[in-house]
Phi, psi and omega in degrees: 000130179271129181232151170273165184294340180263001177283137176291135179231132178239128179262127177284118180298337182278322183253338182083001181282147178268137180236117185271134169083029175287120182294143175082001180249127183299148180293143179224135180259151176279144174251178184293327182281354180094352181272142180290142179255156179295144177291159180304324178289332174289329179290337183273023175085027177072027183252018184271198182294327185277001184255126176269338181239155177248102186298334182276343187270348181279117182281347180071194185292323179293321175296318177292324179296316179298317179296318178294323178292316176300314178296318176303317179295319179298314179300317179297318178296316176299322177294321179298313176303315179301313177300312184291329177279341181245066183259012176292140180285141181235138175274129183237127175242114179227112183051237184275353186267147173218122183210168178238137181209162177297144183300316184295322176295319179298315181292320178298314176296325174296321178293322178296316180298319179291323178295325180287325176294321179296318179295324178295317179293319178296322179295320178297319177294321174300312176302318180294320179293320179299317181297318178299316179297318180294322177294318181295320177297320178296319179290330181288338180288000000 
């Protein structure tokens, strides 16, 4: 079969025969020595039509950690501004305790308490799902 250099060619590793136009398979060109050469899109660093991922764009775990660190710092700065702007004293009466504290600190502590309660319920749900999965694995054996 005669092919042009821009026709896609796929080599069957078991027979060595070439199959032109197989969908989903990146194009490969023949070289003079008979070994397949990389397609033009493969030579450009995997950024052609046949490439689904971009190897240079993945930041990895370290990149995610830096993004999390920067976002955490921004949230901390916003919380600090909130606490400093809401420094009026508020009277708090809770069960037998009665005390006074800045309003910003009070709201911040309330939000933290709510997040801890939410995390506690989420932890119980995760434990419940793990126990169900463990039972299912035992029954599957």
